[in-house]
BALOBA-1460 file (C-alpha; in Angstrom, 3 decimals):
// residues 262
<rec num="1" residu="m" x="-33.383" y="-17.548" z="84.976"/>
<rec num="2" residu="s" x="-32.878" y="-19.785" z="81.956"/>
<rec num="3" residu="f" x="-29.310" y="-18.632" z="81.211"/>
<rec num="4" residu="n" x="-29.560" y="-18.486" z="77.430"/>
<rec num="5" residu="t" x="-27.847" y="-15.082" z="77.267"/>
<rec num="6" residu="f" x="-24.121" y="-14.290" z="77.386"/>
<rec num="7" residu="g" x="-22.414" y="-10.922" z="77.660"/>
<rec num="8" residu="k" x="-22.941" y="-7.531" z="79.249"/>
<rec num="9" residu="l" x="-22.587" y="-4.427" z="77.052"/>
<rec num="10" residu="f" x="-22.613" y="-6.587" z="73.932"/>
<rec num="11" residu="r" x="-24.753" y="-9.640" z="74.598"/>
<rec num="12" residu="f" x="-26.517" y="-12.350" z="72.688"/>
<rec num="13" residu="t" x="-29.272" y="-14.857" z="73.325"/>
<rec num="14" residu="t" x="-29.386" y="-18.145" z="71.419"/>
<rec num="15" residu="w" x="-32.504" y="-20.200" z="70.813"/>
<rec num="16" residu="g" x="-33.697" y="-23.333" z="69.044"/>
<rec num="17" residu="e" x="-33.110" y="-27.081" z="69.097"/>
<rec num="18" residu="s" x="-31.019" y="-29.412" z="66.957"/>
<rec num="19" residu="h" x="-33.990" y="-30.924" z="65.125"/>
<rec num="20" residu="g" x="-36.451" y="-28.064" z="65.467"/>
<rec num="21" residu="p" x="-37.486" y="-25.914" z="62.485"/>
<rec num="22" residu="a" x="-34.667" y="-23.433" z="63.052"/>
<rec num="23" residu="i" x="-32.030" y="-22.061" z="65.382"/>
<rec num="24" residu="g" x="-30.916" y="-18.497" z="65.829"/>
<rec num="25" residu="c" x="-29.842" y="-15.680" z="68.084"/>
<rec num="26" residu="v" x="-30.602" y="-12.121" z="69.094"/>
<rec num="27" residu="v" x="-27.671" y="-9.729" z="69.511"/>
<rec num="28" residu="d" x="-28.249" y="-6.679" z="71.711"/>
<rec num="29" residu="g" x="-25.885" y="-3.829" z="72.467"/>
<rec num="30" residu="c" x="-24.415" y="-3.530" z="68.981"/>
<rec num="31" residu="p" x="-23.495" y="0.100" z="68.190"/>
<rec num="32" residu="p" x="-25.441" y="1.832" z="65.401"/>
<rec num="33" residu="n" x="-24.127" y="2.686" z="61.934"/>
<rec num="34" residu="i" x="-21.772" y="-0.290" z="61.671"/>
<rec num="35" residu="p" x="-21.743" y="-1.558" z="58.050"/>
<rec num="36" residu="i" x="-22.737" y="-5.219" z="58.065"/>
<rec num="37" residu="s" x="-24.336" y="-7.747" z="55.741"/>
<rec num="38" residu="e" x="-25.377" y="-11.378" z="55.775"/>
<rec num="39" residu="k" x="-22.170" y="-12.122" z="53.842"/>
<rec num="40" residu="d" x="-20.081" y="-10.979" z="56.822"/>
<rec num="41" residu="i" x="-21.859" y="-13.545" z="58.980"/>
<rec num="42" residu="q" x="-21.999" y="-16.280" z="56.353"/>
<rec num="43" residu="v" x="-18.230" y="-16.357" z="55.869"/>
<rec num="44" residu="e" x="-17.818" y="-17.351" z="59.519"/>
<rec num="45" residu="l" x="-20.679" y="-19.857" z="59.453"/>
<rec num="46" residu="n" x="-19.132" y="-21.526" z="56.419"/>
<rec num="47" residu="k" x="-16.017" y="-22.301" z="58.471"/>
<rec num="48" residu="r" x="-18.128" y="-24.139" z="61.029"/>
<rec num="49" residu="r" x="-20.596" y="-25.776" z="58.617"/>
<rec num="50" residu="p" x="-20.854" y="-29.567" z="59.174"/>
<rec num="51" residu="g" x="-20.204" y="-32.248" z="56.568"/>
<rec num="52" residu="q" x="-17.096" y="-30.628" z="55.056"/>
<rec num="53" residu="s" x="-14.792" y="-33.587" z="55.711"/>
<rec num="54" residu="k" x="-14.920" y="-37.227" z="56.779"/>
<rec num="55" residu="f" x="-13.595" y="-36.256" z="60.196"/>
<rec num="56" residu="v" x="-16.630" y="-34.244" z="61.302"/>
<rec num="57" residu="t" x="-20.352" y="-34.879" z="61.620"/>
<rec num="58" residu="q" x="-21.830" y="-35.859" z="58.269"/>
<rec num="59" residu="r" x="-24.998" y="-33.866" z="58.831"/>
<rec num="60" residu="k" x="-25.579" y="-31.711" z="55.746"/>
<rec num="61" residu="e" x="-26.625" y="-28.170" z="56.569"/>
<rec num="62" residu="k" x="-26.273" y="-25.041" z="54.433"/>
<rec num="63" residu="d" x="-26.367" y="-22.886" z="57.565"/>
<rec num="64" residu="q" x="-27.710" y="-20.003" z="55.496"/>
<rec num="65" residu="v" x="-28.269" y="-17.055" z="57.810"/>
<rec num="66" residu="q" x="-31.033" y="-14.469" z="57.500"/>
<rec num="67" residu="i" x="-31.024" y="-11.142" z="59.330"/>
<rec num="68" residu="l" x="-34.541" y="-10.359" z="60.520"/>
<rec num="69" residu="s" x="-34.040" y="-7.083" z="62.369"/>
<rec num="70" residu="g" x="-31.535" y="-4.508" z="63.550"/>
<rec num="71" residu="v" x="-29.956" y="-3.781" z="60.143"/>
<rec num="72" residu="f" x="-31.275" y="-1.181" z="57.693"/>
<rec num="73" residu="e" x="-29.734" y="-0.182" z="54.377"/>
<rec num="74" residu="g" x="-26.599" y="-2.143" z="55.187"/>
<rec num="75" residu="k" x="-25.930" y="-0.632" z="58.609"/>
<rec num="76" residu="t" x="-26.803" y="-1.554" z="62.178"/>
<rec num="77" residu="t" x="-29.564" y="0.528" z="63.734"/>
<rec num="78" residu="g" x="-28.554" y="0.090" z="67.376"/>
<rec num="79" residu="t" x="-31.597" y="-2.091" z="68.042"/>
<rec num="80" residu="p" x="-31.548" y="-5.874" z="68.640"/>
<rec num="81" residu="i" x="-30.234" y="-7.862" z="65.674"/>
<rec num="82" residu="s" x="-32.227" y="-11.046" z="65.200"/>
<rec num="83" residu="m" x="-30.872" y="-13.854" z="63.006"/>
<rec num="84" residu="i" x="-32.290" y="-17.207" z="61.949"/>
<rec num="85" residu="i" x="-30.765" y="-20.367" z="60.458"/>
<rec num="86" residu="f" x="-33.175" y="-23.022" z="59.236"/>
<rec num="87" residu="n" x="-32.441" y="-26.682" z="59.980"/>
<rec num="88" residu="e" x="-32.626" y="-28.897" z="56.895"/>
<rec num="89" residu="d" x="-30.946" y="-32.269" z="57.534"/>
<rec num="90" residu="t" x="-32.969" y="-33.497" z="60.515"/>
<rec num="91" residu="k" x="-33.298" y="-37.285" z="60.672"/>
<rec num="92" residu="s" x="-35.098" y="-37.561" z="63.994"/>
<rec num="93" residu="r" x="-36.014" y="-41.216" z="63.442"/>
<rec num="94" residu="d" x="-32.328" y="-42.071" z="63.889"/>
<rec num="95" residu="y" x="-32.737" y="-41.192" z="67.568"/>
<rec num="96" residu="e" x="-35.848" y="-43.259" z="68.320"/>
<rec num="97" residu="s" x="-33.721" y="-46.044" z="69.786"/>
<rec num="98" residu="i" x="-32.324" y="-43.782" z="72.521"/>
<rec num="99" residu="k" x="-35.432" y="-41.826" z="73.467"/>
<rec num="100" residu="d" x="-35.718" y="-43.820" z="76.702"/>
<rec num="101" residu="k" x="-31.971" y="-44.136" z="77.298"/>
<rec num="102" residu="f" x="-29.397" y="-41.764" z="78.729"/>
<rec num="103" residu="r" x="-26.187" y="-41.592" z="76.698"/>
<rec num="104" residu="p" x="-22.867" y="-41.423" z="78.569"/>
<rec num="105" residu="g" x="-20.842" y="-38.317" z="77.831"/>
<rec num="106" residu="h" x="-23.965" y="-36.312" z="76.989"/>
<rec num="107" residu="a" x="-26.270" y="-34.016" z="78.951"/>
<rec num="108" residu="d" x="-29.250" y="-36.375" z="78.614"/>
<rec num="109" residu="f" x="-29.463" y="-37.359" z="82.285"/>
<rec num="110" residu="t" x="-28.792" y="-33.952" z="83.842"/>
<rec num="111" residu="y" x="-31.191" y="-32.291" z="81.393"/>
<rec num="112" residu="f" x="-33.951" y="-34.733" z="82.333"/>
<rec num="113" residu="m" x="-33.304" y="-34.360" z="86.072"/>
<rec num="114" residu="k" x="-33.442" y="-30.557" z="85.812"/>
<rec num="115" residu="y" x="-36.462" y="-30.133" z="83.529"/>
<rec num="116" residu="g" x="-38.338" y="-33.419" z="83.845"/>
<rec num="117" residu="n" x="-38.257" y="-33.887" z="80.071"/>
<rec num="118" residu="r" x="-35.788" y="-33.882" z="77.208"/>
<rec num="119" residu="d" x="-35.802" y="-33.500" z="73.450"/>
<rec num="120" residu="f" x="-33.908" y="-36.634" z="72.409"/>
<rec num="121" residu="r" x="-33.832" y="-35.667" z="68.713"/>
<rec num="122" residu="g" x="-30.195" y="-34.934" z="68.053"/>
<rec num="123" residu="g" x="-29.723" y="-33.764" z="71.615"/>
<rec num="124" residu="g" x="-32.292" y="-30.969" z="71.409"/>
<rec num="125" residu="r" x="-31.112" y="-27.764" z="73.056"/>
<rec num="126" residu="q" x="-27.981" y="-29.448" z="74.439"/>
<rec num="127" residu="s" x="-26.710" y="-30.261" z="70.932"/>
<rec num="128" residu="a" x="-23.532" y="-28.691" z="69.547"/>
<rec num="129" residu="r" x="-25.823" y="-27.429" z="66.785"/>
<rec num="130" residu="e" x="-26.418" y="-24.491" z="69.133"/>
<rec num="131" residu="t" x="-22.898" y="-23.248" z="68.447"/>
<rec num="132" residu="a" x="-23.924" y="-22.118" z="64.962"/>
<rec num="133" residu="s" x="-25.922" y="-19.365" z="66.659"/>
<rec num="134" residu="r" x="-22.861" y="-18.355" z="68.650"/>
<rec num="135" residu="v" x="-20.814" y="-18.151" z="65.466"/>
<rec num="136" residu="a" x="-23.398" y="-15.793" z="63.958"/>
<rec num="137" residu="a" x="-23.204" y="-13.563" z="67.032"/>
<rec num="138" residu="g" x="-19.414" y="-13.777" z="67.035"/>
<rec num="139" residu="a" x="-19.307" y="-12.732" z="63.388"/>
<rec num="140" residu="i" x="-21.085" y="-9.506" z="64.290"/>
<rec num="141" residu="a" x="-18.728" y="-8.993" z="67.228"/>
<rec num="142" residu="r" x="-15.753" y="-9.391" z="64.877"/>
<rec num="143" residu="v" x="-17.140" y="-6.768" z="62.476"/>
<rec num="144" residu="v" x="-17.735" y="-4.354" z="65.355"/>
<rec num="145" residu="l" x="-14.253" y="-4.861" z="66.806"/>
<rec num="146" residu="n" x="-12.604" y="-4.459" z="63.411"/>
<rec num="147" residu="k" x="-14.500" y="-1.201" z="62.966"/>
<rec num="148" residu="l" x="-13.694" y="0.162" z="66.427"/>
<rec num="149" residu="l" x="-10.116" y="-1.096" z="66.816"/>
<rec num="150" residu="g" x="-8.894" y="-1.135" z="63.231"/>
<rec num="151" residu="k" x="-6.056" y="-3.183" z="61.778"/>
<rec num="152" residu="k" x="-4.231" y="-3.467" z="65.097"/>
<rec num="153" residu="f" x="-6.875" y="-5.961" z="66.252"/>
<rec num="154" residu="s" x="-6.750" y="-9.588" z="65.170"/>
<rec num="155" residu="i" x="-7.856" y="-12.949" z="66.505"/>
<rec num="156" residu="i" x="-7.110" y="-16.378" z="65.090"/>
<rec num="157" residu="g" x="-7.354" y="-19.920" z="66.347"/>
<rec num="158" residu="g" x="-6.233" y="-23.393" z="65.386"/>
<rec num="159" residu="v" x="-6.201" y="-26.964" z="66.657"/>
<rec num="160" residu="i" x="-2.859" y="-27.731" z="68.303"/>
<rec num="161" residu="q" x="-3.432" y="-31.230" z="69.672"/>
<rec num="162" residu="i" x="-5.533" y="-34.278" z="68.808"/>
<rec num="163" residu="g" x="-5.308" y="-37.150" z="71.247"/>
<rec num="164" residu="p" x="-1.665" y="-37.257" z="72.452"/>
<rec num="165" residu="l" x="-0.304" y="-35.713" z="69.242"/>
<rec num="166" residu="m" x="0.685" y="-32.039" z="69.460"/>
<rec num="167" residu="i" x="1.886" y="-29.679" z="66.742"/>
<rec num="168" residu="d" x="5.366" y="-28.183" z="66.556"/>
<rec num="169" residu="h" x="4.651" y="-24.591" z="67.629"/>
<rec num="170" residu="s" x="7.778" y="-23.381" z="65.837"/>
<rec num="171" residu="l" x="6.040" y="-24.342" z="62.569"/>
<rec num="172" residu="w" x="2.848" y="-22.361" z="63.294"/>
<rec num="173" residu="n" x="1.626" y="-20.677" z="60.112"/>
<rec num="174" residu="d" x="-1.657" y="-18.756" z="60.102"/>
<rec num="175" residu="k" x="-2.068" y="-19.365" z="56.367"/>
<rec num="176" residu="e" x="-2.163" y="-23.149" z="56.819"/>
<rec num="177" residu="i" x="-5.175" y="-23.167" z="59.154"/>
<rec num="178" residu="r" x="-7.834" y="-23.029" z="56.429"/>
<rec num="179" residu="k" x="-5.981" y="-25.400" z="54.085"/>
<rec num="180" residu="n" x="-6.776" y="-28.625" z="55.961"/>
<rec num="181" residu="p" x="-9.816" y="-30.230" z="57.612"/>
<rec num="182" residu="f" x="-8.325" y="-29.921" z="61.105"/>
<rec num="183" residu="f" x="-7.691" y="-26.150" z="61.174"/>
<rec num="184" residu="c" x="-4.085" y="-27.098" z="61.906"/>
<rec num="185" residu="p" x="-1.416" y="-24.349" z="61.709"/>
<rec num="186" residu="d" x="1.385" y="-26.908" z="61.242"/>
<rec num="187" residu="k" x="1.140" y="-28.659" z="57.870"/>
<rec num="188" residu="e" x="3.611" y="-31.361" z="58.910"/>
<rec num="189" residu="t" x="1.194" y="-32.602" z="61.575"/>
<rec num="190" residu="v" x="-1.842" y="-32.901" z="59.277"/>
<rec num="191" residu="p" x="-1.061" y="-36.365" z="57.790"/>
<rec num="192" residu="v" x="-0.108" y="-37.650" z="61.249"/>
<rec num="193" residu="w" x="-3.479" y="-36.611" z="62.659"/>
<rec num="194" residu="e" x="-5.306" y="-38.032" z="59.677"/>
<rec num="195" residu="q" x="-3.815" y="-41.490" z="60.156"/>
<rec num="196" residu="y" x="-4.352" y="-41.327" z="63.911"/>
<rec num="197" residu="l" x="-8.047" y="-40.526" z="63.521"/>
<rec num="198" residu="l" x="-8.529" y="-43.250" z="60.921"/>
<rec num="199" residu="d" x="-7.028" y="-45.720" z="63.396"/>
<rec num="200" residu="i" x="-9.239" y="-44.371" z="66.194"/>
<rec num="201" residu="r" x="-12.330" y="-44.803" z="64.026"/>
<rec num="202" residu="k" x="-11.323" y="-48.321" z="63.006"/>
<rec num="203" residu="a" x="-10.946" y="-49.233" z="66.676"/>
<rec num="204" residu="g" x="-14.421" y="-47.848" z="67.424"/>
<rec num="205" residu="s" x="-12.936" y="-45.383" z="69.892"/>
<rec num="206" residu="s" x="-12.783" y="-41.612" z="70.306"/>
<rec num="207" residu="c" x="-10.398" y="-38.896" z="71.456"/>
<rec num="208" residu="g" x="-10.236" y="-35.251" z="72.437"/>
<rec num="209" residu="a" x="-8.450" y="-32.196" z="71.118"/>
<rec num="210" residu="v" x="-6.995" y="-28.841" z="72.138"/>
<rec num="211" residu="i" x="-7.380" y="-25.512" z="70.352"/>
<rec num="212" residu="e" x="-5.311" y="-22.366" z="70.748"/>
<rec num="213" residu="l" x="-6.649" y="-18.836" z="70.273"/>
<rec num="214" residu="r" x="-4.409" y="-15.829" z="69.705"/>
<rec num="215" residu="a" x="-5.744" y="-12.288" z="70.084"/>
<rec num="216" residu="k" x="-3.724" y="-9.149" z="69.356"/>
<rec num="217" residu="g" x="-4.480" y="-5.465" z="69.753"/>
<rec num="218" residu="i" x="-6.788" y="-5.890" z="72.750"/>
<rec num="219" residu="p" x="-7.293" y="-2.549" z="74.556"/>
<rec num="220" residu="v" x="-5.834" y="-2.273" z="78.053"/>
<rec num="221" residu="g" x="-8.324" y="-2.075" z="80.910"/>
<rec num="222" residu="l" x="-11.155" y="-4.266" z="79.660"/>
<rec num="223" residu="g" x="-13.184" y="-5.912" z="82.410"/>
<rec num="224" residu="a" x="-13.116" y="-5.143" z="86.122"/>
<rec num="225" residu="p" x="-10.580" y="-6.007" z="88.846"/>
<rec num="226" residu="i" x="-12.517" y="-8.596" z="90.855"/>
<rec num="227" residu="y" x="-15.680" y="-10.291" z="89.598"/>
<rec num="228" residu="s" x="-15.571" y="-9.386" z="85.939"/>
<rec num="229" residu="k" x="-11.993" y="-9.960" z="84.871"/>
<rec num="230" residu="l" x="-11.388" y="-10.410" z="81.152"/>
<rec num="231" residu="d" x="-9.806" y="-13.821" z="81.806"/>
<rec num="232" residu="q" x="-12.838" y="-14.812" z="83.839"/>
<rec num="233" residu="d" x="-15.348" y="-13.868" z="81.155"/>
<rec num="234" residu="i" x="-13.328" y="-15.565" z="78.407"/>
<rec num="235" residu="a" x="-13.106" y="-18.768" z="80.446"/>
<rec num="236" residu="a" x="-16.825" y="-18.682" z="81.252"/>
<rec num="237" residu="g" x="-17.749" y="-18.329" z="77.587"/>
<rec num="238" residu="l" x="-15.429" y="-21.103" z="76.462"/>
<rec num="239" residu="m" x="-16.463" y="-23.467" z="79.253"/>
<rec num="240" residu="s" x="-20.100" y="-23.135" z="78.200"/>
<rec num="241" residu="i" x="-19.320" y="-24.783" z="74.847"/>
<rec num="242" residu="n" x="-20.233" y="-28.460" z="74.589"/>
<rec num="243" residu="a" x="-17.390" y="-30.840" z="75.520"/>
<rec num="244" residu="v" x="-14.981" y="-28.122" z="76.723"/>
<rec num="245" residu="k" x="-13.398" y="-29.345" z="79.967"/>
<rec num="246" residu="g" x="-10.549" y="-26.950" z="80.556"/>
<rec num="247" residu="v" x="-9.240" y="-23.483" z="79.681"/>
<rec num="248" residu="n" x="-5.669" y="-22.210" z="80.027"/>
<rec num="249" residu="i" x="-4.962" y="-18.500" z="79.607"/>
<rec num="250" residu="g" x="-1.378" y="-17.412" z="79.076"/>
<rec num="251" residu="a" x="0.891" y="-19.971" z="80.713"/>
<rec num="252" residu="g" x="-2.168" y="-21.543" z="82.337"/>
<rec num="253" residu="m" x="-1.437" y="-24.476" z="84.624"/>
<rec num="254" residu="n" x="2.187" y="-24.421" z="83.486"/>
<rec num="255" residu="a" x="2.601" y="-21.231" z="85.533"/>
<rec num="256" residu="a" x="2.923" y="-23.453" z="88.608"/>
<rec num="257" residu="s" x="6.304" y="-24.695" z="87.382"/>
<rec num="258" residu="l" x="7.648" y="-21.266" z="86.368"/>
<rec num="259" residu="t" x="9.922" y="-19.104" z="88.494"/>
<rec num="260" residu="w" x="10.457" y="-15.361" z="88.315"/>
<rec num="261" residu="r" x="13.395" y="-15.983" z="85.977"/>
<rec num="262" residu="n" x="11.010" y="-17.451" z="83.398"/>
């Protein structure tokens, strides 16, 4: 198995490489007669689109999605939904110098050891460019959930820590998340992060970050008691994203220090 598919009842398969002609995904298991358009998907892709600030990759991509199948007259048909996003800003020559080198912190070495070859152009299949396909699939999932669960369902996420600097959770404001380049829910922390990252860049260094996702209105009983718990599937999906090294759900690791009184 090549393990390019995630999900069970609602599942998606991603395909394509960072510097190939295009990337995309196929969503299967979507119920029929759900109103959906390319605009519903594009609004989510626009949030992820690279080159929107000096703190992210400067690769310029429109990330314009096209629906190829599974939607007719503005509604899902119940058949596989295929989507494509063409790559435009591919400067493969920039990677010529590392075609025979394995970069630390990347999947270059393990990819080569597994397959006996690797597409060094922008990281190939291992590139974070692949996540654009996930966003397209997730956009459809959001439309479906909104249709099935109504207004009681919501999910939102924001960055809560960059390097050692964490937000003040008491100042969390959903409306602030889209107003800054860091997706930060605490506006007081934004200038602090900005200066920190400028200093990190000047020093030629790097750092990590933490995001927090909040979901409300989730139906009781999703998943199965042992080998398909909801927590388990969420963690598996998140851990498959490039650079993710840990997932806490609820109190997470802090649960070890809690007593029944907490």
